[in-house]
C-alpha positions in Angstrom: 137.4 166.1 19.3 136.7 169.8 19.6 136.3 169.8 23.3 138.3 170.9 26.3 138.2 167.3 27.5 141.1 166.6 25.1 143.1 169.3 26.9 142.3 167.8 30.3 143.4 164.4 29.1 146.6 165.9 27.6 147.4 167.8 30.8 147.1 164.6 32.9 149.1 162.6 30.4 152.0 165.1 30.4 152.3 165.3 34.1 152.2 161.6 34.5 155.0 161.1 32.0 157.2 164.2 32.4 160.5 163.7 34.2 159.9 166.8 36.3 156.1 167.5 36.6 156.7 170.5 38.9 158.8 172.1 36.1 156.1 172.0 33.5 152.9 172.3 35.6 153.1 176.0 36.0 153.4 176.5 32.2 150.5 174.1 31.5 148.3 176.0 34.0 148.9 179.2 32.1 147.6 177.8 28.8 143.9 177.8 27.9 142.1 175.6 25.4 141.0 177.4 22.3 140.0 174.9 19.6 140.9 171.9 17.5 140.8 171.7 13.7 141.3 168.8 11.3 143.7 169.8 8.6 143.9 166.5 6.7 143.7 162.7 7.0 145.2 161.7 10.3 146.3 165.3 11.0 144.9 167.8 13.5 145.7 171.3 14.5 145.4 172.4 18.1 145.2 176.0 19.2 145.9 177.1 22.7 146.1 180.6 24.3 148.8 182.1 26.5 148.5 185.4 28.4 151.4 187.1 26.6 154.2 186.6 24.0 156.8 185.9 26.7 154.9 182.9 27.9 154.0 181.8 24.4 157.6 181.9 23.2 158.9 180.1 26.3 156.4 177.3 26.0 157.0 177.0 22.2 160.7 176.6 22.9 160.6 174.2 25.9 157.3 172.3 26.0 155.6 172.4 22.7 156.9 168.9 21.7 155.7 167.5 25.0 152.2 168.8 24.3 152.2 167.6 20.7 153.5 164.1 21.6 150.8 163.6 24.3 147.9 164.7 22.1 149.2 162.5 19.3 149.3 159.5 21.6 145.8 160.2 22.9 144.2 160.7 19.5 146.4 158.3 17.5 146.9 161.0 14.9 149.6 163.5 14.0 149.3 166.9 15.8 150.6 170.4 15.4 150.1 172.8 18.3 149.9 176.5 17.9 150.0 178.9 20.9 148.1 182.2 20.4 148.6 185.3 22.5 145.7 186.9 24.3 145.3 190.6 23.8 143.4 191.5 26.9 146.1 190.9 29.5 147.1 194.1 31.4 150.4 192.6 32.6 151.7 192.0 29.1 153.6 195.3 28.6 155.3 195.0 32.1 156.3 191.4 31.8 157.6 191.6 28.2 159.5 194.8 29.0 161.3 193.4 32.0 162.1 190.1 30.3 163.3 191.6 27.0 165.1 194.6 28.6 165.7 194.3 32.3 167.8 197.4 32.4 164.7 199.5 31.8 163.0 198.4 35.0 164.1 201.5 37.0 162.4 203.8 34.5 159.3 201.6 34.5 159.2 201.9 38.3 159.1 205.7 38.1 156.2 205.7 35.6 152.7 205.4 37.0 151.6 203.1 34.2 150.5 200.0 36.0 147.5 199.2 38.2 149.2 197.4 41.1 146.2 196.1 43.1 148.3 196.9 46.2 148.1 195.1 49.5 145.9 196.4 52.2 147.2 199.7 53.6 147.9 200.0 57.4 144.6 201.8 58.0 142.7 198.6 57.3 144.4 196.7 60.1 142.6 196.6 63.4 145.5 197.8 65.6 146.4 201.3 66.9 149.8 202.9 67.0 149.5 203.0 70.8 149.3 199.2 70.9 152.4 198.9 68.9 154.4 201.4 71.0 153.3 199.7 74.2 154.3 196.3 73.2 157.6 197.2 71.4 159.8 198.1 74.4 159.1 194.7 76.0 161.3 192.9 73.4 164.6 194.4 72.1 164.4 193.0 68.6 161.7 195.5 67.4 163.0 198.8 66.0 160.4 201.5 65.7 159.7 202.4 62.1 156.7 202.3 59.8 154.3 200.0 61.7 156.9 199.3 64.4 159.4 197.4 62.4 162.8 198.2 60.8 163.3 198.5 57.1 165.8 195.7 56.3 165.5 195.7 52.5 168.8 196.5 50.7 168.1 199.4 48.3 171.0 198.3 46.1 169.4 194.9 45.2 166.9 195.7 42.4 165.6 193.9 39.3 167.6 196.3 37.0 171.0 194.9 38.2 169.9 191.3 38.3 171.5 189.3 35.4 168.9 187.1 33.8 169.7 183.8 32.0 168.1 180.4 31.3 169.1 179.2 34.8 167.1 181.9 36.6 164.6 183.2 34.0 161.6 181.3 35.4 162.2 182.6 39.0 163.0 186.1 37.8 159.8 186.4 35.7 157.6 185.3 38.5 159.4 187.5 41.0 158.5 190.4 38.7 154.9 189.3 38.5 154.8 189.1 42.3 156.2 192.6 42.5 153.7 193.9 40.1 150.6 192.3 41.7 151.5 190.9 45.1 149.2 188.3 46.5 147.0 188.3 43.4 148.1 185.6 41.1 149.7 183.2 43.7 150.8 183.3 47.3 153.4 182.3 48.5 156.2 182.5 46.0 158.8 179.9 46.9 162.2 180.2 45.3 164.8 177.4 45.7 168.3 176.7 44.6 171.8 176.1 45.8 173.6 178.8 47.8 174.8 182.0 46.1 172.8 181.8 42.9 170.7 185.0 43.4 167.8 184.0 45.6 168.3 186.7 48.2 168.8 189.3 45.5 165.3 188.5 44.1 163.8 188.8 47.6 165.2 192.3 48.0 164.3 193.3 44.4 160.6 192.3 45.1 160.6 194.4 48.2 162.2 197.4 46.6 159.9 197.3 43.6 156.7 197.0 45.7 157.9 199.8 48.0 158.6 202.1 45.1 155.1 201.8 43.8 153.4 201.5 47.2 155.1 203.5 49.9 152.5 202.6 52.5 153.4 198.9 52.2 155.1 197.6 55.4 157.7 195.1 54.1 160.1 193.0 56.1 163.1 191.0 55.0 164.3 188.4 57.6 166.4 185.3 57.5 164.7 182.2 59.0 167.5 182.0 61.5 166.7 185.5 62.7 162.9 184.6 62.8 163.7 181.7 65.1 166.1 183.8 67.3 163.5 186.5 67.6 160.9 184.0 68.7 163.2 182.5 71.3 164.0 186.0 72.6 160.3 186.8 72.9 159.8 183.7 75.0 162.8 184.6 77.2 161.3 188.1 77.7 157.8 186.6 78.2 156.5 188.8 75.5 155.3 186.5 72.6 152.5 189.0 72.0 155.0 191.6 70.7 156.5 189.0 68.3 153.1 188.0 67.0 152.0 191.7 66.6 155.2 192.3 64.6 154.8 189.5 62.1 151.0 189.1 62.0 149.7 192.6 62.3 152.5 194.9 61.2 153.7 193.3 58.0 152.1 193.4 54.6 155.0 191.8 52.7 157.0 189.1 54.4 160.3 188.0 52.8 162.0 185.0 54.6 165.4 183.8 53.4 166.7 180.2 53.9 163.4 179.0 55.3 164.8 175.5 55.7 166.4 176.7 58.9 163.1 176.4 60.7 162.9 172.6 60.2 163.2 170.6 63.4 162.5 173.5 65.7 159.1 172.5 66.9 157.8 175.6 68.6 159.3 177.9 65.9 157.6 175.7 63.2 154.3 176.1 65.1 154.7 179.8 65.3 155.6 180.0 61.6 152.5 178.1 60.6 150.3 180.4 62.6 152.0 183.5 61.1 151.7 182.1 57.6 148.0 181.3 58.0 147.3 184.7 59.4 149.1 186.6 56.6 147.8 184.4 53.9 144.2 184.8 55.1 144.6 188.6 55.1 146.1 188.4 51.5 149.5 189.6 52.6 152.3 188.5 50.3 154.8 185.9 51.4 158.0 185.1 49.6 160.3 182.4 50.8 163.7 181.0 49.7 165.3 177.7 50.4 168.3 175.6 49.3 165.9 172.8 48.2 162.5 172.3 46.8 159.8 171.7 49.5 159.5 168.0 48.6 163.3 167.6 49.1 163.7 169.3 52.5 164.6 166.6 55.0 162.4 166.5 58.1 159.9 169.1 56.8 156.4 168.5 58.2 153.7 167.7 55.6 151.5 170.6 56.9 154.4 173.1 56.2 155.3 171.5 52.9 151.7 171.9 51.6 151.8 175.5 52.5 155.0 176.1 50.7 153.6 174.5 47.6 150.1 176.1 47.7 151.5 179.1 45.6 154.2 178.9 43.0 157.5 177.0 43.4 160.4 178.3 41.2 163.9 177.1 41.0 167.2 178.8 40.3 170.1 176.7 39.0 173.8 177.6 38.9 174.4 180.1 36.0 175.5 178.8 32.6 178.7 180.2 31.1 177.0 183.0 29.1 175.2 184.2 32.3 178.4 183.9 34.3 180.3 186.1 31.8 177.4 188.7 31.8 177.5 188.7 35.7 181.3 189.4 35.6 181.0 192.2 33.1 178.1 193.8 35.1 180.1 193.5 38.3 183.2 195.0 36.7 181.2 197.9 35.3 179.5 198.7 38.6 182.9 198.7 40.3 184.4 200.8 37.5 186.9 198.1 36.7 188.4 197.3 33.3 187.8 193.7 32.4 188.9 192.5 29.0 186.6 190.1 27.2 189.1 187.2 27.1 189.6 187.5 30.9 185.8 187.5 31.5 185.5 184.4 29.3 188.3 182.7 31.2 186.8 183.4 34.6 183.3 182.4 33.4 184.7 179.2 32.0 186.6 178.0 35.1 184.7 179.5 38.0 181.4 177.6 37.7 179.7 176.9 41.0 178.3 180.1 42.4 177.8 183.8 41.7 179.6 184.5 45.0 182.7 182.7 43.8 182.6 184.6 40.6 182.6 187.9 42.5 185.3 186.5 44.7 187.5 185.6 41.8 187.0 189.0 40.2 187.8 190.8 43.5 190.9 188.7 44.0 192.2 189.5 40.5 191.4 193.2 40.9 193.1 193.4 44.3 196.3 191.7 43.0 196.4 194.0 40.0 196.0 197.1 42.1 198.6 196.0 44.7 201.2 195.1 42.0 200.4 197.9 39.6 199.7 195.3 36.9 197.3 195.5 34.1 194.5 192.9 34.1 195.3 190.4 31.4 194.6 186.8 30.6 198.1 185.8 31.7 197.7 187.6 35.0 194.3 185.9 35.6 195.8 182.5 35.0 198.7 183.3 37.4 196.4 184.6 40.2 193.7 182.0 39.9 195.7 179.0 38.9 194.2 176.9 41.7 190.8 177.3 39.9 192.2 176.0 36.6 191.9 172.2 36.0 195.1 170.4 35.2 195.8 169.6 31.6 194.4 166.2 30.5 192.5 165.7 33.7 190.1 162.7 33.4 186.7 162.4 34.9 186.3 159.8 37.6 183.3 157.9 38.7 183.3 159.9 42.0 183.4 163.2 40.2 180.5 162.3 38.0 178.4 161.0 40.9 179.1 164.1 43.0 178.1 166.3 40.1 174.8 164.5 39.6 174.0 164.6 43.3 174.8 168.3 43.5 172.7 169.1 40.4 169.7 167.2 41.6 170.1 168.0 45.3 170.0 164.3 46.3 172.2 162.2 48.6 174.7 159.7 47.4 172.9 156.8 49.2 169.7 157.7 47.3 171.6 157.9 43.9 173.0 154.4 44.5 169.9 153.1 46.2 167.0 150.9 45.0 164.2 153.4 44.9 162.4 153.6 41.5 161.0 157.1 42.2 161.6 159.3 39.2 163.6 161.9 41.3 166.1 159.1 42.0 165.9 156.8 39.0 166.5 159.5 36.4 169.7 160.8 38.0 170.8 157.2 38.4 170.3 156.6 34.7 172.1 159.8 33.8 175.0 158.8 36.0 175.3 155.5 34.2 175.2 157.2 30.9 177.9 159.8 31.8 180.2 157.2 33.4 180.0 155.1 30.2 180.6 158.3 28.1 183.5 159.8 30.1 185.3 156.8 31.7 186.8 153.6 30.5 184.5 151.4 32.6 182.5 148.7 30.9 178.8 148.1 31.6 179.5 145.3 34.1 181.8 147.7 36.2 179.2 150.5 35.9 176.5 148.1 37.2 178.6 147.2 40.2 178.9 150.9 41.2 175.2 150.9 41.8 174.8 147.3 42.9 173.1 146.4 39.6 173.8 143.9 36.8 175.2 144.9 33.4 171.9 144.8 31.7 170.6 147.6 33.9 173.5 149.8 33.0 173.1 149.0 29.3 169.4 149.9 29.4 170.1 153.2 31.3 172.9 154.3 29.0 170.9 153.5 25.8 167.7 155.1 27.1 169.5 158.4 27.9 171.4 158.4 24.7 168.2 157.9 22.6 166.4 160.7 24.4 169.0 163.3 24.9 168.8 164.8 21.4 165.0 165.0 21.4 164.3 165.9 25.0 165.2 169.5 25.6 164.8 169.3 29.4 167.0 166.2 29.6 169.7 167.8 27.5 169.6 170.9 29.7 170.1 168.8 32.9 173.0 166.8 31.3 174.7 169.9 30.0 174.5 171.5 33.4 176.1 168.5 35.0 178.8 168.4 32.4 179.4 172.1 32.9 180.1 171.3 36.6 182.6 168.7 35.6 
């Protein structure tokens, strides 16, 4: 029993049975087998190691029960899992500090307390300044700067003013790790989520943090649309060499936003692949964002998808109410605006979909108060933002529930109502049946008809979710997020 083979079997068992393997795989990979001990008849104690207390606490909270259940099923015995913290990890102070107190990041940046293992400096690249200057004038999109490219990173978007909550904690933590040791632990970092949830902010924060500690690093932030347009322009000017020199020879840190825009543009896809391969082989850091996970991007070539997934994939979900309120308060403070707690709670409760809409609602309220000379109160907020307030007694409809599920899981309605038994479709379908049963007056027969199924399928789905929702933390998190949308 006291063998890492048990951990290997447990690892495989969890991934095969977890509703979202990509969500748990990263955390399992962090853990290391320590030992197993028998503590009584039919009872074993398993000790695993995590690199620091942040990881240990997070895994204990979210995934410990998955690990214990899998080991118990494999051994046929009761199991208690304990996660120890290694003491030899250099990144521990940095990671714990930024997670527990993000506002201290600026002071940490100004201290030379971390060994960054920086990316290769410009002197290591086999290209002369003369070559850059000769090629640059041929294409208008290159602005001369360090290494012949413009600095497009927004200095205002830093880790210290990024509001962290359960919806973005995973992506935030790994963005910080990327900023501390770029291209060391994983490459690329792929961050995905719906529009206006903070993906672009993290891209700029990574660039700003790396630049602060490594002034020689040549970083470049670009949207995928601009990447494509620059490539097209280089073809029109018959100067593809300048484009390739810019992205393959003059960049140490490449930050590409909305990379899904490249899909379907054959020559741009080809150019992107070659750029990716070149930078990755030179251990240059690549960070990408998208509105969907690589596996869910329609029309994405397999050879590109595998490159997106060869590093770390992290998601950002719409912020939960506590995070929304914190975002509003931080925005009000930065704009020197008085925002009473009851107004912040009101806005955070009813403006749910994106951070951008939160900011928009706050700006609208502030502008109205300024123009009318009114004080910002709860009554004024209700008056100004009445279109955002749901009507009293409004009932959920089947369409509302289905749309909320599709939006949460980033799937199409035809797939939600389809016949595929793939987990990424079957689980949302079962959750939909459960929520329709819970929030509408439809019977199981009518629910089954919505999906082209019989009543027994609807009964099974509703009962299955109802039985698991209290014990499965991840399932409850998904359902709470969907209900929050409603």
